[in-house]
MARKE-934239 format. One line per 8 residues: number of its first residue (from 1); their letters; for each residue y negated, x negated, z of C-alpha. Coordinates in nm, 2 decimals. Each point is the difference from the previous one (the first is absolute). Layout:
# MARKE-934239
NUM = a = Y:X:Z ~ ...
END
This chain:
# MARKE-934239
1 = mnnrikef = -5.81:-7.83:5.80 ~ -0.38:0.19:-0.19 ~ -0.17:-0.20:-0.22 ~ -0.33:0.02:-0.21 ~ 0.06:-0.17:-0.32 ~ -0.03:0.29:-0.23 ~ -0.35:0.02:0.11 ~ -0.09:-0.38:-0.01
9 = rakfnltq = 0.15:0.11:-0.35 ~ -0.21:0.21:-0.04 ~ -0.33:-0.23:0.16 ~ 0.08:-0.28:-0.28 ~ 0.08:0.22:-0.26 ~ 0.37:-0.12:-0.05 ~ 0.32:0.22:-0.18 ~ 0.29:-0.05:0.18
17 = gelalkvn = 0.08:-0.24:-0.31 ~ -0.29:-0.24:0.09 ~ 0.12:0.03:0.36 ~ 0.36:-0.08:-0.09 ~ -0.09:-0.25:-0.24 ~ -0.28:-0.20:0.24 ~ 0.33:-0.06:0.30 ~ 0.29:-0.03:-0.26
25 = vrretivf = 0.16:0.34:0.07 ~ 0.11:0.26:-0.19 ~ -0.19:0.37:-0.08 ~ 0.23:0.16:0.20 ~ -0.03:-0.21:0.31 ~ -0.35:0.07:0.03 ~ 0.06:0.35:-0.03 ~ 0.34:0.00:0.22
33 = lennkynp = -0.30:-0.20:0.30 ~ -0.26:0.28:-0.08 ~ 0.23:0.28:0.04 ~ 0.12:-0.22:0.34 ~ 0.36:0.03:-0.14 ~ 0.01:-0.40:0.05 ~ -0.14:-0.24:0.22 ~ -0.09:-0.34:-0.12
41 = slrlaydi = 0.06:-0.41:0.09 ~ -0.27:-0.13:0.18 ~ -0.02:-0.21:-0.32 ~ -0.07:0.34:-0.23 ~ -0.22:0.09:0.29 ~ -0.22:-0.23:0.00 ~ 0.00:-0.14:-0.35 ~ -0.14:0.47:-0.05
49 = acvfstti = -0.26:-0.07:0.29 ~ -0.13:-0.33:-0.22 ~ -0.06:0.21:-0.23 ~ -0.23:0.21:0.18 ~ -0.13:-0.25:0.12 ~ 0.05:0.13:0.32 ~ 0.27:-0.02:0.31 ~ 0.40:0.13:0.05
57 = edvfifdk = -0.11:0.16:0.26 ~ -0.30:0.17:-0.17 ~ 0.26:0.12:-0.26 ~ 0.26:0.09:0.15 ~ 0.08:0.19:0.33 ~ 0.30:-0.07:0.18 ~ 0.09:0.35:0.17 ~ 0.10:-0.08:0.42
65 = ksst = 0.14:0.32:0.04 ~ 0.22:-0.05:-0.35 ~ 0.19:-0.35:0.11 ~ 0.20:0.14:0.34
END
């Protein structure tokens, strides 16, 4: 699963640490998400999307090819 977290963080002028505080995770979790090394729980994906006032689908891109 790919994501646009870094792009949204830049748009909202947030550091990884600031986003982490807003969604109650460690900064390292945001680093892993941005590097596609970690897939978030549905709750975390929802919380991140809420911070950016958008939908989960706008932030996270599900790659059907990699799911098979």
